[in-house]
C-alpha positions as CSV (number, residue, x, y, z in Angstrom):
1,X,-168.5,89.7,25.5
2,X,-166.0,90.0,28.3
3,X,-162.8,91.6,27.6
4,X,-160.0,89.1,27.4
5,X,-157.0,90.5,29.3
6,X,-154.0,88.7,30.9
7,X,-154.9,90.1,34.3
8,X,-156.1,86.7,35.6
9,X,-153.2,84.9,33.8
10,X,-152.8,83.4,30.4
11,X,-153.2,80.0,28.6
12,X,-150.8,78.8,26.0
13,X,-152.0,76.1,23.9
14,X,-149.0,74.2,22.5
15,X,-149.3,71.6,19.7
16,X,-146.3,69.4,19.2
17,X,-146.5,67.8,15.4
18,X,-144.3,64.8,14.9
19,X,-144.0,61.7,12.7
20,X,-141.3,59.3,12.8
21,X,-139.4,58.9,9.6
22,X,-141.6,56.4,7.7
23,X,-141.0,57.8,4.1
24,X,-140.0,54.7,2.0
25,X,-140.1,52.2,4.9
26,X,-143.3,50.3,4.7
27,X,-146.9,51.3,4.1
28,X,-149.3,49.2,6.0
29,X,-149.7,48.0,8.9
30,X,-146.7,50.0,9.8
31,X,-145.1,52.9,7.6
32,X,-146.4,55.5,5.5
33,X,-150.0,55.0,6.2
34,X,-149.3,56.8,9.5
35,X,-148.3,59.8,7.7
36,X,-151.2,59.7,5.4
37,X,-153.8,59.1,8.3
38,X,-152.2,62.0,10.2
39,X,-152.5,64.4,7.2
40,X,-156.0,63.6,6.6
41,X,-157.5,63.5,10.2
42,X,-155.2,66.1,12.1
43,X,-152.9,68.3,10.0
44,X,-155.6,69.5,7.4
45,X,-158.4,69.8,10.0
46,X,-155.9,71.7,12.2
47,X,-155.4,74.4,9.3
48,X,-159.0,75.3,9.5
49,X,-158.5,76.3,13.2
50,X,-155.3,78.0,12.7
51,X,-156.6,80.0,9.7
52,X,-159.1,81.6,11.8
53,X,-156.4,83.4,13.7
54,X,-156.4,81.2,16.7
55,X,-153.4,82.1,18.8
56,X,-152.1,78.6,19.1
57,X,-148.4,77.7,19.2
58,X,-147.4,75.1,16.6
59,X,-144.2,73.1,16.9
60,X,-143.1,71.1,13.8
61,X,-140.4,68.6,14.1
62,X,-137.8,68.8,11.2
63,X,-138.3,64.9,10.5
64,X,-142.1,65.6,10.0
65,X,-141.2,68.6,7.8
66,X,-138.7,66.5,5.6
67,X,-141.4,64.0,4.8
68,X,-144.1,66.6,4.1
69,X,-141.7,68.3,1.5
70,X,-140.4,65.0,0.0
71,X,-140.9,64.6,-3.9
72,X,-143.9,62.6,-4.8
73,X,-145.5,62.7,-1.0
74,X,-148.7,64.5,-2.5
75,X,-149.1,62.1,-5.1
76,X,-148.9,59.1,-2.8
77,X,-151.2,60.6,-0.3
78,X,-153.8,61.4,-2.8
79,X,-153.7,57.6,-4.3
80,X,-154.0,56.5,-0.7
81,X,-157.3,58.7,-0.2
82,X,-158.5,57.8,-3.8
83,X,-157.8,54.2,-4.2
84,X,-157.4,52.8,-0.6
85,X,-159.8,54.9,1.7
86,X,-162.5,55.2,-0.9
87,X,-162.4,51.3,-1.7
88,X,-162.2,50.2,2.0
89,X,-165.1,52.2,2.9
90,X,-167.2,50.7,0.1
91,X,-166.5,47.3,1.1
92,X,-167.5,48.1,4.7
93,X,-170.6,49.7,3.6
94,X,-171.5,46.6,1.6
95,X,-170.9,44.4,4.5
96,X,-172.9,46.6,6.9
97,X,-176.1,46.7,4.3
98,X,-176.1,43.0,4.8
99,X,-175.8,42.9,8.5
100,X,-175.4,46.1,10.5
101,X,-177.4,48.9,8.9
102,X,-177.0,50.9,12.1
103,X,-173.4,51.6,11.2
104,X,-174.0,53.0,7.7
105,X,-174.4,56.6,8.5
106,X,-171.1,57.0,10.2
107,X,-169.4,54.8,7.5
108,X,-170.6,57.2,4.9
109,X,-169.5,60.3,6.9
110,X,-166.2,58.8,7.4
111,X,-165.9,58.4,3.7
112,X,-166.7,62.0,3.1
113,X,-164.2,63.1,5.6
114,X,-161.4,61.4,3.5
115,X,-163.0,63.0,0.2
116,X,-163.0,66.4,2.1
117,X,-159.3,65.8,2.9
118,X,-158.6,65.1,-1.0
119,X,-160.4,68.4,-1.7
120,X,-158.7,70.5,1.0
121,X,-155.1,69.0,0.0
122,X,-155.7,69.6,-3.7
123,X,-156.9,73.2,-3.1
124,X,-153.6,73.9,-1.3
125,X,-151.8,72.7,-4.5
126,X,-150.4,69.7,-2.5
127,X,-148.3,72.1,-0.6
128,X,-149.4,71.4,3.2
129,X,-146.0,72.5,4.4
130,X,-146.7,75.8,2.7
131,X,-150.0,76.2,4.3
132,X,-148.4,75.6,7.9
133,X,-145.8,78.1,7.2
134,X,-147.4,81.1,8.7
135,X,-148.2,79.1,11.8
136,X,-144.8,77.3,12.3
137,X,-143.3,78.9,15.6
138,X,-141.2,76.3,17.3
139,X,-138.9,73.5,16.1
140,X,-137.5,70.5,17.8
141,X,-134.3,68.3,17.4
142,X,-133.6,66.9,14.0
143,X,-135.1,63.7,14.2
144,X,-136.8,63.8,17.8
145,X,-133.6,62.2,19.7
146,X,-134.0,62.0,23.5
147,X,-131.0,64.5,23.7
148,X,-129.9,63.4,27.4
149,X,-129.4,60.0,26.1
150,X,-126.8,60.9,23.4
151,X,-123.1,60.1,24.0
152,X,-121.5,63.5,23.2
153,X,-122.0,67.2,23.1
154,X,-121.3,67.0,19.4
155,X,-124.1,64.6,19.1
156,X,-126.4,67.0,20.6
157,X,-125.0,70.0,18.6
158,X,-125.7,67.9,15.4
159,X,-129.4,67.2,16.3
160,X,-129.9,71.0,17.3
161,X,-127.9,72.7,14.3
162,X,-129.6,70.6,11.7
163,X,-133.0,71.4,13.4
164,X,-132.4,75.2,13.5
165,X,-131.0,75.4,9.9
166,X,-133.9,73.4,8.6
167,X,-136.4,75.5,10.3
168,X,-134.9,78.7,9.1
169,X,-134.5,77.5,5.6
170,X,-138.2,76.6,5.5
171,X,-139.8,79.2,7.4
172,X,-137.7,82.3,7.1
173,X,-136.9,83.0,10.6
174,X,-137.1,81.5,14.2
175,X,-137.7,83.0,17.8
176,X,-135.8,80.6,19.7
177,X,-138.4,78.1,20.7
178,X,-137.7,74.5,20.7
179,X,-139.6,71.6,21.7
180,X,-137.3,69.1,23.7
181,X,-138.3,65.6,22.3
182,X,-140.2,63.9,25.0
183,X,-139.6,67.0,27.2
184,X,-136.4,65.2,28.1
185,X,-134.4,67.8,30.0
186,X,-131.2,67.6,31.9
187,X,-129.6,70.7,33.3
188,X,-126.2,70.1,31.4
189,X,-128.2,70.4,28.1
190,X,-128.9,74.1,28.9
191,X,-125.4,75.4,27.8
192,X,-125.7,73.7,24.4
193,X,-129.2,74.9,24.2
194,X,-127.9,78.5,24.5
195,X,-125.3,77.9,22.0
196,X,-127.6,76.8,19.5
197,X,-129.9,79.8,20.0
198,X,-132.6,78.4,22.1
199,X,-134.6,80.9,24.1
200,X,-137.2,78.7,25.5
201,X,-138.2,75.2,25.9
202,X,-140.8,73.2,27.8
203,X,-140.3,70.9,30.7
204,X,-142.5,68.6,32.9
205,X,-141.6,69.2,36.5
206,X,-144.6,67.4,38.1
207,X,-142.5,65.2,40.2
208,X,-140.1,68.2,41.2
209,X,-142.7,70.9,42.2
210,X,-145.4,68.6,42.9
211,X,-148.7,67.9,41.2
212,X,-150.8,71.1,41.2
213,X,-148.2,73.2,42.5
214,X,-148.5,77.0,41.5
215,X,-145.0,77.0,40.3
216,X,-146.0,75.4,37.4
217,X,-147.5,78.5,36.1
218,X,-144.3,80.6,36.1
219,X,-141.4,80.2,33.6
220,X,-137.8,79.4,35.2
221,X,-134.7,81.2,34.1
222,X,-131.9,78.5,33.7
223,X,-128.4,79.5,34.8
224,X,-127.2,79.0,31.1
225,X,-129.9,81.1,29.8
226,X,-132.9,79.4,28.1
227,X,-136.1,79.9,29.7
228,X,-137.6,76.4,31.1
229,X,-141.4,76.5,30.9
230,X,-143.2,74.2,33.0
231,X,-146.1,72.3,31.7
232,X,-149.3,72.3,33.6
233,X,-149.9,68.5,33.9
234,X,-153.2,68.9,35.7
235,X,-154.6,71.1,32.6
236,X,-153.1,68.7,30.2
237,X,-154.7,65.7,31.8
238,X,-158.2,67.2,31.5
239,X,-157.5,66.3,27.7
240,X,-154.9,63.6,27.7
241,X,-155.4,61.0,30.3
242,X,-157.2,57.7,30.9
243,X,-160.1,59.6,32.3
244,X,-159.7,62.6,30.1
245,X,-162.6,64.0,27.7
246,X,-161.7,61.7,24.9
247,X,-162.6,58.7,27.1
248,X,-166.3,59.7,27.3
249,X,-168.7,57.2,26.0
250,X,-170.4,59.4,23.2
251,X,-167.0,60.1,21.4
252,X,-165.7,57.8,18.6
253,X,-164.0,54.8,19.7
254,X,-160.5,54.7,18.2
255,X,-159.5,51.1,19.3
256,X,-162.5,49.0,17.8
257,X,-162.4,48.6,14.0
258,X,-164.4,47.1,11.1
259,X,-162.9,44.5,9.0
260,X,-161.3,47.2,6.8
261,X,-160.0,49.5,9.8
262,X,-162.8,52.2,10.0
263,X,-164.4,53.3,13.4
264,X,-168.1,53.7,13.3
265,X,-168.7,53.0,17.1
266,X,-168.6,55.3,20.1
267,X,-166.7,54.5,23.2
268,X,-170.0,53.2,24.7
269,X,-170.3,50.5,22.1
270,X,-173.4,52.3,20.2
271,X,-173.1,53.4,16.7
272,X,-171.4,56.6,16.7
273,X,-173.6,59.9,16.7
274,X,-171.5,62.7,15.3
275,X,-174.1,65.3,16.3
276,X,-174.1,64.3,20.0
277,X,-170.2,63.9,19.8
278,X,-169.9,67.4,18.5
279,X,-172.3,69.0,21.1
280,X,-170.3,67.2,23.9
281,X,-167.0,68.6,22.4
282,X,-168.5,72.2,23.0
283,X,-169.3,71.2,26.5
284,X,-165.9,69.9,27.2
285,X,-164.3,73.1,25.7
286,X,-166.5,75.2,28.1
287,X,-165.5,73.0,30.9
288,X,-161.7,73.2,30.1
289,X,-161.7,77.0,29.9
290,X,-163.5,77.3,33.1
291,X,-161.3,74.8,35.0
292,X,-158.3,76.6,33.5
293,X,-159.6,80.0,34.7
294,X,-160.2,78.6,38.1
295,X,-156.4,77.1,38.1
296,X,-155.1,80.5,37.1
297,X,-157.0,82.3,39.8
298,X,-155.8,79.9,42.7
299,X,-152.3,80.2,41.5
300,X,-152.2,83.7,41.2
301,X,-153.2,83.9,44.9
302,X,-150.1,82.0,45.8
303,X,-147.8,83.3,43.1
304,X,-148.7,87.0,43.5
305,X,-148.6,87.6,39.9
306,X,-150.8,86.2,37.0
307,X,-149.7,82.8,35.9
308,X,-148.9,81.2,32.5
309,X,-150.6,78.0,32.1
310,X,-149.0,75.8,29.3
311,X,-151.2,73.0,28.0
312,X,-149.2,71.0,25.5
313,X,-150.7,68.2,23.4
314,X,-149.5,66.0,20.4
315,X,-151.1,67.4,17.5
316,X,-152.0,64.1,16.3
317,X,-154.0,63.5,19.3
318,X,-156.6,66.1,17.7
319,X,-158.4,64.3,14.9
320,X,-156.3,61.0,14.6
321,X,-156.6,59.4,18.0
322,X,-159.4,61.6,19.3
323,X,-161.7,62.3,16.5
324,X,-163.6,65.3,17.9
325,X,-160.2,66.9,18.9
326,X,-160.4,69.5,16.3
327,X,-164.0,70.6,17.1
328,X,-163.0,70.7,20.9
329,X,-160.0,73.1,19.9
330,X,-162.1,75.4,17.9
331,X,-164.4,75.5,20.7
332,X,-161.9,76.2,23.4
333,X,-160.7,79.2,21.2
334,X,-164.3,80.5,21.1
335,X,-165.1,79.8,24.8
336,X,-161.8,81.6,25.9
337,X,-163.2,84.7,24.2
338,X,-166.7,84.1,25.7
339,X,-165.3,83.3,29.2
340,X,-162.6,86.1,29.3
341,X,-159.6,83.6,29.3
342,X,-156.5,85.4,27.8
343,X,-155.2,82.8,25.1
344,X,-151.7,83.7,23.8
345,X,-149.0,82.2,21.7
346,X,-146.2,80.9,24.0
347,X,-143.5,83.3,22.6
348,X,-145.7,86.3,23.1
349,X,-146.9,85.1,26.6
350,X,-143.2,84.6,27.7
351,X,-142.6,88.3,26.9
352,X,-145.2,89.0,29.3
353,X,-143.9,86.9,32.3
354,X,-141.2,87.6,34.8
355,X,-139.2,84.3,35.1
356,X,-138.3,83.0,38.5
357,X,-134.8,81.4,39.0
358,X,-134.8,77.6,38.2
359,X,-134.3,75.4,41.4
360,X,-130.9,74.2,41.9
361,X,-129.9,70.7,41.0
362,X,-132.8,69.9,38.6
363,X,-132.9,65.9,37.9
364,X,-133.2,64.7,34.4
365,X,-137.2,64.8,33.5
366,X,-139.4,63.9,30.8
367,X,-143.0,63.8,30.0
368,X,-143.0,59.9,29.7
369,X,-144.2,57.5,32.4
370,X,-142.5,57.5,34.7
371,X,-141.3,61.0,34.1
372,X,-137.5,60.1,33.7
373,X,-135.6,58.3,30.9
374,X,-137.0,54.7,31.4
375,X,-139.3,54.8,28.5
376,X,-136.2,55.1,26.3
377,X,-133.5,53.3,28.3
378,X,-135.1,50.6,30.6
379,X,-133.6,47.0,30.3
380,X,-136.3,46.3,27.8
381,X,-135.0,48.8,25.2
382,X,-131.3,49.3,26.6
383,X,-129.9,47.8,23.4
384,X,-131.3,50.5,21.4
385,X,-129.9,53.3,23.4
386,X,-126.6,51.5,23.7
387,X,-126.6,50.9,20.0
388,X,-127.2,54.5,19.3
389,X,-124.6,55.8,21.6
390,X,-121.9,53.4,20.1
391,X,-122.8,54.5,16.4
392,X,-122.4,58.2,17.5
393,X,-118.9,57.4,18.8
394,X,-118.0,55.5,15.7
395,X,-119.2,58.4,13.4
396,X,-117.4,61.0,15.5
397,X,-114.2,58.8,15.4
398,X,-114.5,58.9,11.6
399,X,-114.9,62.7,11.7
400,X,-115.2,64.5,8.4
401,X,-114.6,61.1,6.4
402,X,-118.0,60.0,7.9
403,X,-120.0,61.6,5.0
404,X,-123.6,62.6,4.9
405,X,-125.0,59.2,4.3
406,X,-123.6,57.9,7.8
407,X,-124.7,61.0,9.4
408,X,-128.2,60.7,8.1
409,X,-128.4,57.0,9.4
410,X,-127.1,58.1,12.8
411,X,-129.8,60.8,12.9
412,X,-132.6,58.2,12.0
413,X,-131.0,55.7,14.5
414,X,-131.1,58.2,17.3
415,X,-135.1,58.9,17.0
416,X,-137.1,58.4,20.2
417,X,-139.8,56.7,18.2
418,X,-138.1,53.2,17.9
419,X,-137.8,52.8,21.8
420,X,-141.0,54.3,22.8
421,X,-143.0,51.9,20.4
422,X,-140.9,48.8,22.0
423,X,-141.7,50.0,25.4
424,X,-145.4,50.6,24.6
425,X,-145.7,47.3,22.7
426,X,-146.4,49.1,19.5
427,X,-145.8,48.1,15.8
428,X,-144.6,44.5,16.3
429,X,-140.9,44.1,15.2
430,X,-141.0,47.2,13.0
431,X,-139.2,49.6,15.5
432,X,-136.5,47.0,16.4
433,X,-136.0,46.4,12.7
434,X,-135.9,50.0,11.7
435,X,-133.0,50.6,14.3
436,X,-131.1,47.7,13.5
437,X,-131.3,48.3,9.6
438,X,-130.3,52.0,10.1
439,X,-127.1,50.9,12.3
440,X,-126.1,48.5,9.8
441,X,-126.5,51.1,7.0
442,X,-124.5,53.6,9.0
443,X,-121.7,50.8,9.3
444,X,-121.8,50.2,5.5
445,X,-121.6,54.0,4.9
446,X,-118.4,54.3,7.2
447,X,-117.0,51.3,5.4
448,X,-117.4,52.4,1.8
449,X,-117.2,56.1,2.4
450,X,-120.3,56.8,0.4
451,X,-121.6,60.3,0.1
452,X,-124.8,58.9,-1.3
453,X,-127.6,59.1,1.1
454,X,-129.8,55.7,1.2
455,X,-132.2,57.7,3.0
456,X,-134.8,59.5,0.7
457,X,-135.5,63.0,2.0
458,X,-134.0,63.0,5.8
459,X,-132.3,66.1,6.8
460,X,-131.9,67.8,3.5
461,X,-130.3,70.6,5.3
462,X,-127.6,68.4,6.7
463,X,-125.1,69.8,4.1
464,X,-125.5,73.1,5.8
465,X,-124.9,72.3,9.3
466,X,-122.1,69.4,8.8
467,X,-120.7,67.7,11.6
468,X,-120.2,69.8,14.6
469,X,-116.9,69.9,16.5
470,X,-116.2,69.1,20.1
């Protein structure tokens, strides 16, 4: 087996794990079932990859951790597996025996997946967050707010201080890695990031440096101090794009469902063949590693130094949206060893890189589509952005009298998820209703001066951080 060194450059796989705050806010079709599915199909399978010592960087948002450690979450998850998923699979199997027997093997295998999730979760004593603790390296803003859209420095500080305090409380330490929600970066944030102890964050500079530019493979040092680590969009799009690996005909079709919302078809319309899909995932892993090596080799020639290729993905892509994703990820780790690709955790890899100065006058950037703030601030969702900013100013005006309930409602209102769902046409009126209800609850909290949080388990570290000044 070839020695794995960093002489040709290095790959950092970053998995950003996030779930909007759905605890206590509906179940199906919108609400807690999103969390249950992510646990069963993404987070638990990921544990098996991470447990093998894979050098992968795991980012966990505080709001996801809030929900994973909430009282009763394990019991509700197991009820979902044992009552809902077991029953719906049985109903679909009965229907297929009468008219679509070719779908039975995959439905039986799918039912077994949920039984496996039950066994895996139970073996952890219901403590998924504890099982993830050894791998949790990076945090994010408290409720995944698009920080450049906040109204004040104090609002940004609140998101950052709650995040850092909650991460340290849960995981015992922090090396300064922070995932900017939606990779939304503005240069004026860098000073606030530095104040919060942020050492590094990821940015999408595709439209700044140009697609495929070698500069995407070299960290940048901002004037304020934090490292700005460019994502390599070309590498990411091998996986996450309309023409990426998950679109292959042999993989399981996420979009077409049975009566009870199961997915026994492949993308090409045929009954799903697990063995064929798993073999293809290994082929695609080998292709990914080979292309990454070629990308690093080409960039090194122009950079004059080994590059750092950062491929960042939403964790929930692997398993939930792309059923074969965990198989592919495990195969990438194995193929990297076989093909001699250095694979490292991002914090470690940054210690082996000499950053370049950040370009002057960087624009506001995101990894949205387009790579600006439009997904969260365009006319279709402008009222959500203005509502959150106005609420932030009302809370700051109230000062210390705002109380923890109002602060928690503000944090919930600031989440990027509501505007994202509206822009993408997801979840019906659920996101607008959530934003409206949090704004109304915030006003009620300011009016009655209540310290009793209506939200069940959002930002339990809020009492540590309090309301920043300034």
